[in-house]
Structure formats: C-alpha cells, structure tokens
N, C-alpha and C positions, 0 to 999 in steps of 0.2 A: 376736114373731119368732122361729123355730126358729133353733138355731145351725148354720149351713152350714160342711160341713168340702169340702175341693178336695184335699186332700193326708192321707187318713184311713191310709194305708199307708204315710205319709213320702213322702222321696223317689224310692223303687221306681217307682211309675207312672208320670209324669211324664219319668222319665230313660228307661223302656221305650217310653213313646209318642215321646218325640222320636227315640230311635234307630230304631224301626219307620217314622215319618214319612221321615228321613233315606235309609233302605233303600229306600221306596217311588219317593221324588224320584228317587234314582240311576240306579234300573232305567227308571223312567219316562223321564228324558233321557237314557239309553242308545238306549232305543228311539225316541226321536226324531231321535238321531245316525242310526241306521239308516233313517229316514223319509226323512232329507234325502239319502240314500245311493241309496233304492231306483231304482230305471230304469223299474217299471212303475206303472200306478195302484192296481191291485192290494195289491201289493205293500206298497204306500205306506198302501194303507187298513189291511191288516192290522197293521203297525207302529206304527200311531195308534191301532188298538184295545187293542193289547199296552202301550201307553204308558197310556193312559184307565184299564187297568185297574191298574197299577201305581202313576200317581199319584191317581186319585181313589178306588181300593179299597183300597190298601195304605198310600199316603203321607198321605192324607187321614181317610178313614172307620175304619180299625185305630186311626188313632193319637187317631180321636175316640174308641174304644168304648175303648181301653186306660188313657185320661185320667179315662175317665167310672168307672175302677173305684176312684178314688180320692174319689168323688163321696160324700160321707155326711150324711144328715142327723139330729144328734141326738136319740134319742128314737124315730123312725119307721123301718121297715121300707124298702129301696126294691127295686122290683120294675120290669120290664122291658117295655113290653108289644112282643109279638115284630113284628107285623106291621108299625108304626110303624119299629120298627129295622129291619127289611130295606128298608122303603121310602127308609129315610136311604141306605143302602148304595148302593142302584140310585141314586139322584140324585146321590149324591156321583161313579159311573161316569159316568152320563149328560152331566153338567154341564161334566165334564172333557173328556170325549169330544168334546164339540160345540165347547167352544173350541179344541182339539187341530186337529179336522177345519178347522173356519173359518179359521185361521190357517196350516196345515200344507198344504194343499190350492192348490195355485194358487202365486201370488208372492207370499210375508210380506211386508206393508207395515207402517210403523208406525201407519196407523187402524185395520187390521186388526188389529194386537196390544193396540190402544189399546181396539176396541170388543169386540173378544173378551174381554180380561180383566177388562171391567166386566161381562158379563154373565155370566161363569165366576164370578167372585167372588160376585156376588148368588146364583149357583146354590151354590155352596160354604158361603156364609152358610146359605142356606136349609135347605142339608142339617144344617147344626149346628142348628138349630131344630126343625126334625123329630124328629132324633134326640134333643133334651132333652124335645122333646113325647112322647116314648116313656116318660119316666119317670112312675112312680107311687110317689107318697107318701103319708102322714098329713099334709097342710096342701096350701094353695093356693101355687101357684108366681107367683112376680111378676118382673118384670122391670125395670133401671133403664134408661129409654131412652137417656140418655146414653152407657150404655159398649154397650146395642145397637148403636147407629152407630158408636162406635168400631169395635165388632167386624166390621160389616160395613164400613167403609174398609179397614181391616186387610186384608180377605179379597180385595176389590176390588184394591189395590196387591201382593198377594202372588199371585194368578192372574196380574195383568198381569206382573209381575217374572217368573214362572215360565214362560210363554208366551215371553217374549223369550228366556228362558233357552233354548228350545227351539230357538230359531231359530240363535240364536249359538255355542253352545255347544257343541266337539268335542273337546278335548284332555281328557284323563284326569283332569290336577289340576284344571282350570276345572270339570269336571263333578262332580268328586268336593264340592269348594270350593262351588257353585249349591247341591247338596243339603243341604248342612251349612244354608246359608241359608236355604232353602226351606223345610227340618223346622223351624226355628226363627220362621219365619214364620206356619206354621200350627198349631205349638202356641201362639203367640202370639194368634193369632186366637180358638183355642177358650176357650184362660184368661180373657182380656178378655171373652167371652162367658158363658162359666160365672159370672164373678165380677160380670155383671149380675143373677142369679140371686138371689131372697130367696122364703122358703118361712113361710108363716103357716098355723100349726098350727091343726089342729081335731082332734076327737073321733077315736080309732083307728080305722080302718077295717079288721073282721076278716075276715079271708078274702081279703086285696088280690090281685087278678089280675094274670099276669104273670110273666114270669122272671127268678129271681137272677143276678144280674152272674156268679156260679160256673158256674150250669149253662149259661151263652153263652160262656162263656169257652174250653172245652175245643173246642167245634166251629170258633169261629173262628179259633184259635189253627191247628187240623187246617188249616182252609180256607188261611188265610195261606202257609203251610209248603207246602202242593201249589200256591197260586199263584206261590209265589216260585221253587219249583223248575223248575214249566212257564217262568215269564219266563228263567231263567235257561239252562234248554236252549232256548230258542228262542233265545237271543240267541247261543248257542255254537254252535248249528248252522246257522243264519243266516249267509249269506255277510257280511265287511265290503264298506265300500268297497274298502280293500285288494285284497280277494279278488276284486272283483268288475274294478277296475283287471289285476289280473294276469291273469286270465282272458279280460280283451278282448284283452291284449298277448300272450298265447299265439294268441288265435284269429288273430289278425294276422299273427304272424309265421308259423303254420304256412300262412296264405291267400298268404301273399309265396312262400312257399317252393316252392306249388304253382304258383301264375303263371310262375315262373319256369323250374320244369321243364315247363311246356304248352308256354311258348315255345322252349325247346331242341329242343324234339323237333317242333315245325312244320316243314314243308319250305318252305326258302328261298323257295321260288316264291310261297308261300301265304301271305307275310309282307308286311307293309307298306312299301311303298317306300324309306321313311327306315331301315327297316330292313335289307335288302337292299342298299343303298350303302352304308351301314357297313360292313356285314363286307368 
C-alpha cells in the first residue's frame, strides 16, 4: 500500500475548505430566506436556483476541491480528469437544487424534509465519489466499506439538517450559526469519505493524462469569486421581506388617500343613503 496523505500542505487546505463551505452555506441560507419572503412563483424559483448554486456549487463542491488539494500519494503524481471533475460540480448543484425545490415549493412538512434530505444526501455523497473517481494516480484506489457507509450517513444527515435550516432559520445570528454547523458537517462528510481511500501502488505510468491541481485552481478560484460577487449583488439588489412589507404599506396608504379624496369629491346626491343621512 502507498502512503496516502490528506493534509499534504498542513492545516491550510482544511481551513480554506471549511471557510468556503461556511460562506457558501451562509449565502445559500440567505437565499432560501428570500424564497420564503417571495410573493410570486417566478421569484421563488429564482432564489431557489441561486441557493442551489451557493450551497451546491460553493458550499459543497468548491469545498470538496479545495480539500482535495491536500490529498497526496507518496511516490505518485496526482492528476484530475477534467470531464469527471466538471460532472461532479454539476451533480452537486443539481441534487441540492432538486432538494430545495422539493422542500421549498409548496407547504414544507417534516415528511418532505426527511425525504428530500435522504435523496439530497445520497446525491451529495455521489458527487463526492464522482469527484474522487476523477483522481489519476500510479495505483489502484480502494475504499473501506464501513467508512464509505459512514460518509453516506453523514451526508444524508447533513442534507436533512440543511433543508430543515432553509425552512426555519431567518435571524442573522441563527443564519451564521447554522452556516458554521453546515460547514462542519460537509467537511466531516468529505474527510470521512477520504479516510476510506487507500492506494495500492503499481508500476509508474508515464505520460499520465489529466490536469494538475494547480492548473485547475486558478480558474476555479476566479469562478468562485465571480459567483460570490453575483450572489452578493443579487441579495443586495433584490427587495427583502421588510422592503416588500414597506412597499405594500405605502401602496395601501396611497390607495386609502385616493379613496378618501374621491369620496369627498362625489356629489351628495350620488352617495349611498347612509353617507347622505350622516351629513
């Protein structure tokens, strides 16, 4: 067996991975708060799509890739198959989006949260193992079954709790605390799944195909920065629940004033009998 390292660069990779996961979770929870405040189906779907990208794309998949930077096999180069890596990113966004749509549209119930969490967790675990399938090393990758099952259980529990948070959490302090907990759960699932891996070395493969982690790092960082900026812009430009309530109040006040002016301008003969007798 080859020696496998998960923290080849020390604590920097898990710290960065956790920070990105918390950021994505916080943005996702904020977007789902806007879902509950939205008044039209179109706006609900829009905020759900943004939440899926924040949670699945940033909070889960980007965390996964940053954590993978610390993966190393002694005596073997590491390469990533670009197509499989991209597929894992799409899978993360799609499964989280499906879970959010299932729970967020219509009246949320405990049954919907549990069912949605189960299938979303399976999808997140699938994303993780699709991502590890993109690895190219000089050896055969094997997995410990018990740790694989443990990672799937963690993924299902984390997904269920995440969907539950999207339904009940609204205050900023609770949003931040929930994001911290979700980041911990996502990282726990990832490193449990990685701990299940072992590599049986074979003869070196010259001309190994695939991209290095450093090659993929820059475009992924740029993409994440652009996505985070876009999400912040959407959150700042979109009306909050307080804005919607204030606009509704002002519109109603203006309408009441117009009704009063119209009634005052009506001739007495044209008014209902009760109003004439009151005068």
